[in-house]
C-alpha positions as CSV (number, residue, x, y, z in Angstrom):
1,M,30.5,32.5,191.0
2,K,33.8,31.1,192.2
3,E,35.4,34.6,192.0
4,L,32.6,36.2,194.0
5,G,33.0,33.5,196.7
6,N,36.8,34.2,196.8
7,I,36.2,37.9,197.1
8,I,33.7,37.5,200.0
9,Y,36.0,35.0,201.7
10,W,39.1,37.3,201.5
11,F,37.0,40.3,202.7
12,G,35.9,38.2,205.7
13,C,39.5,37.3,206.3
14,V,40.6,40.9,206.3
15,V,37.7,41.9,208.6
16,A,38.6,39.0,210.9
17,A,42.3,40.0,211.0
18,T,41.4,43.6,211.7
19,L,39.1,42.6,214.6
20,L,41.8,40.3,215.9
21,G,44.4,43.1,215.7
22,I,42.1,45.4,217.6
23,G,41.7,42.7,220.2
24,V,45.5,42.3,220.6
25,A,46.0,46.1,220.8
26,D,43.2,46.3,223.4
27,Y,44.8,43.5,225.4
28,W,48.3,44.9,225.3
29,F,47.6,48.6,225.5
30,G,44.2,48.9,227.0
31,G,44.9,47.1,230.2
32,H,42.1,44.6,229.8
33,H,42.1,41.0,230.8
34,L,42.3,37.9,228.6
35,T,38.5,37.6,228.6
36,A,38.3,40.8,226.6
37,F,40.8,39.5,224.1
38,L,38.8,36.2,223.8
39,S,35.6,38.2,223.1
40,W,37.4,40.0,220.3
41,A,38.7,36.7,219.0
42,V,35.2,35.2,219.0
43,L,33.9,38.3,217.2
44,A,36.7,37.9,214.6
45,V,35.6,34.3,213.9
46,I,32.2,35.4,212.8
47,P,33.2,37.2,209.5
48,W,35.7,34.6,208.8
49,L,33.1,31.8,209.0
50,V,30.6,33.8,206.9
51,G,33.3,34.2,204.3
52,R,34.2,30.6,204.4
53,A,30.6,29.5,204.1
54,S,30.1,31.8,201.1
55,L,33.2,30.3,199.5
56,F,31.8,26.9,199.9
57,V,28.4,27.7,198.7
58,L,29.4,29.8,195.7
59,A,32.6,28.0,194.6
60,V,32.5,24.4,195.8
61,G,28.8,24.0,196.3
62,A,28.0,24.9,192.7
63,R,29.4,21.5,191.6
64,S,27.4,18.4,192.0
65,P,28.7,16.5,195.1
66,H,27.5,13.2,193.5
67,K,29.7,12.1,190.7
68,V,28.0,9.5,188.5
69,K,30.5,6.9,187.2
70,N,30.1,5.1,183.9
71,S,29.5,1.5,184.8
72,D,30.6,0.4,181.3
73,A,34.0,1.9,181.7
74,P,36.8,-0.7,181.7
75,A,38.6,0.8,184.7
76,L,35.5,0.6,186.8
77,K,34.9,-3.0,185.8
78,R,38.5,-3.8,186.6
79,D,38.2,-2.2,190.0
80,A,35.1,-4.2,190.8
81,E,36.7,-7.4,189.7
82,E,39.8,-6.7,191.9
83,D,37.5,-5.9,194.8
84,W,35.6,-9.1,194.3
85,A,38.8,-11.1,194.0
86,R,40.1,-9.7,197.3
87,Y,36.8,-10.5,199.0
88,A,36.8,-14.0,197.6
89,A,40.4,-14.6,198.8
90,L,39.6,-13.2,202.2
91,R,36.5,-15.4,202.5
92,K,38.4,-18.5,201.5
93,K,41.1,-17.8,204.0
94,M,38.5,-17.3,206.7
95,E,36.8,-20.6,205.9
96,E,40.2,-22.3,206.0
97,L,40.9,-20.8,209.4
98,E,37.5,-21.8,210.7
99,G,38.1,-25.3,209.5
100,L,41.4,-25.4,211.5
101,D,39.6,-24.3,214.7
102,G,37.1,-27.1,214.5
103,Q,39.7,-29.8,214.5
């Protein structure tokens, strides 16, 4: 599915670049104003966004966004202990500072 998402994305990029090229040529050689170029640019964004969305849905969206961590893993326990130690040290320091303010 990832390959299909890449193909659709690159096809959208080619179509968008072609439309943008037409817009530049129309602006330079057609004698139109900047608003005509901007309309070509907006039109070029549409296939690019469709390709980008298909890339996300088919390639990235196929994986689960929620990774489940093993709570019994030593690294996870160590991280939790380090986080708790930082919290406890910060809380102790805050209590000391509050005690100094009351004096």
